[in-house]
C-alpha positions in Angstrom: -84.1 -11.7 22.8 -80.9 -12.0 19.6 -78.5 -13.1 22.7 -81.6 -15.7 23.7 -81.6 -17.0 20.5 -78.0 -17.0 19.7 -77.7 -19.2 23.3 -80.0 -21.3 22.0 -78.6 -22.2 18.7 -75.1 -22.6 20.4 -77.1 -25.5 22.5 -77.9 -27.2 19.1 -74.5 -27.1 18.3 -73.5 -28.5 21.7 -75.6 -31.2 21.5 -74.7 -31.9 17.9 -71.4 -32.3 18.7 -72.0 -34.9 21.5 -73.9 -36.7 19.1 -71.4 -37.0 16.9 -68.7 -38.2 19.0 -65.8 -35.8 18.3 -66.3 -34.0 20.7 -66.5 -34.4 24.9 -67.4 -32.6 27.9 -64.2 -31.5 29.5 -63.4 -33.2 32.7 -65.2 -37.0 32.0 -64.3 -37.6 28.3 -68.2 -38.1 27.5 -69.7 -37.4 24.9 -72.9 -38.5 26.3 -72.7 -36.7 29.3 -71.9 -33.2 26.4 -75.4 -34.3 25.2 -76.9 -34.3 28.3 -75.7 -30.9 29.6 -76.3 -29.4 26.0 -80.2 -30.9 26.3 -79.8 -29.1 30.4 -79.2 -25.9 28.7 -81.7 -26.3 25.8 -84.5 -27.0 27.9 -83.0 -23.4 30.4 -83.1 -21.7 26.8 -86.7 -22.5 26.2 -87.7 -21.6 29.6 -85.7 -18.2 29.3 -87.1 -17.4 25.6 -91.1 -18.2 27.3 -90.5 -16.1 30.5 -88.5 -13.2 28.4 -92.6 -12.9 26.7 -94.5 -12.6 29.5 -91.5 -10.5 31.0 -92.1 -7.9 27.8 -96.1 -8.0 27.7 -95.8 -7.2 31.6 -93.2 -3.8 31.1 -95.3 -2.9 28.1 -98.5 -2.3 30.6 -96.2 -1.0 33.4 -95.1 1.9 30.1 -98.7 2.7 29.7 -99.4 2.9 33.3 -96.7 4.9 33.8 -97.8 8.0 31.5 -98.8 10.9 33.8 -101.1 13.2 31.7 -100.0 16.4 31.1 -103.2 18.2 32.8 -102.5 16.1 36.2 -98.9 16.9 35.8 -99.9 20.4 35.7 -102.1 20.6 38.2 -99.6 18.6 41.0 -96.8 21.1 39.8 -99.6 24.0 40.5 -100.2 22.6 44.0 -96.2 22.2 44.8 -95.1 25.5 43.8 -98.2 26.8 46.0 -96.4 25.2 49.1 -98.4 22.4 50.0 -96.7 19.4 51.3 -96.9 15.4 49.7 -99.8 14.2 51.4 -101.9 16.9 51.2 -101.4 17.3 47.5 -102.0 13.6 47.4 -105.5 13.7 48.9 -106.4 17.1 47.1 -105.4 15.3 43.3 -107.5 12.0 44.2 -110.3 14.3 45.3 -110.6 15.7 42.2 -111.0 12.1 41.0 -107.2 10.7 40.3 -106.5 7.0 41.7 -103.7 7.0 43.7 -101.4 5.6 41.5 -102.2 8.3 38.5 -102.0 11.0 41.9 -98.7 9.8 43.4 -97.1 9.6 39.4 -98.3 13.2 38.9 -96.8 14.1 42.1 -93.3 12.4 41.8 -92.9 13.8 38.3 -93.5 17.5 38.8 -91.7 17.2 41.9 -89.0 15.7 40.1 -89.3 18.7 37.4 -89.4 21.0 40.2 -86.2 20.1 41.7 -84.3 20.2 38.4 -85.9 23.3 37.6 -84.5 25.0 41.0 -81.5 23.3 40.4 -81.1 25.0 36.9 -82.1 28.2 38.6 -78.9 28.1 41.4 -76.7 27.3 38.5 -78.0 29.9 36.1 -76.9 32.6 39.2 -73.5 31.4 40.0 -72.7 31.8 36.4 
């Protein structure tokens, strides 16, 4: 957000510089062209700031939806250790009341932990 505000300040300075008549747009030798370009960038900066706030709200919602409860993670890890296939684990978790997304998130996080533990175990055996 700080870069966007800085861009807004620089754009306002460019417009002011063009309006003062002391500065011109390179290649055109026109201060009016500098003002026009400044306003184009100003509009772009304002749109960028507005859409950034909308993106922040969406990403906060995504972060909340990516939270996997410990009991779901434990259950998925238990099923992975039993040697069940991915589809069977999804179906089992769904039959236990989880939504498809919750079951999927729990499985993938538990599987990642399982792989990490296996990898760490292999590294310890090598040492």
